[in-house]
N, C-alpha and C positions, 0 to 999 in steps of 0.2 A: 676572773668572771664566773659565775656563779649559777648551776644548772649540773642536769641530770637528765644524760639520757635512757637510764629505766636500767633494767638485767642486764647485766653483762655476764656472755657462758663463756668460757674459757676451755679449751680441748686440746688437752698436752698429752706428750708423749715422754718419759722419760727416760734418758740413756747416760748412764752414770752419772753426773751432776748437771747435764745439761738439758733443757727441753726443748722443744716447737711445739707448734700447733697452730690454730685460727685463734680468732678472738670474735663475736658477735652479741649484739644487743635484742634481746627481745622484740619481737614485733616489727621488725624493720626487713625486708627482702632485697637483698644486695644482687647486685652483680656479678660482686668482685669480693674476696673472702681480706678478710685482714691475717695477717700473721704477723707470731710472734718466735721470739728465740729467749733461750735465759737460763740459769746457773740458778743450782740452790747450794747455798754453803750454810754448815750448820742448820738452823732452825730460822732460816733466812735466805736471801735471793735479792738478785735483781732480773729484768726485762727490759724486753724493746719491742715496741708495737708499731708495726710496719701498716699503712693505710694507704693502699694506692687508691685512684680515682675510680668512682662507684661503689668502692665499700662501706660508706657513711649514707646516712638518712638524705645527706645534702651532695648527690650523686658526683657533683664536678666537684668538691674535695678530695685533698689528701694529704696524708703528714705522716707524724710518727711522734713517738712518745716511747721516754724510760720510765722507769718506776723503781724502784724499792720496796721489799716486805716481807714479814716476818710471821711464823706461823703460828698458833697458841697449839703448844702443846699438849694440852686437854682437849679442847673441841674442834682442830685440826683446820680451823680458820685462818684465811690469810687475811693478815691489817698492812696497807700499806699506802704509799703516795706517787704519783706520777707528776709529771711535766711534758708539755710538748708542744709541739706547732702543725697548724695546718695552714692551707691555703686558702679557706674562708672565714677563720677566725682567728690565725695568729696564735700567740702564744695564750695555752690554757693549761690550768694544776689542778688535782685535785687530791681526794681519799678515796680509796679501796674500798672493800669489805668482797672475799671471795669464801664461798658456803660450798662444800660438794656435796654433787647432789645424787 
């Protein structure tokens, strides 16, 4: 499935090689927060996002996504892929680029 939900914001706290945090999408006010866990390894890492009900623009949906990323040592940008499922759309996958704000 192709599409875009717009700008995604990760707010993470790193402890050693692990990180935790929240995920949000610009312009969407949701009652619940998506949460994230992950690990850094070398110049990349892995992550899992948990999306409870009322955390997405489609308020009745819930789901999970996992992914991997690399960090560009020059720009600091994170580039990666993800895939998951949610109760409204089923399976999804995509690419992401995160820029430190």
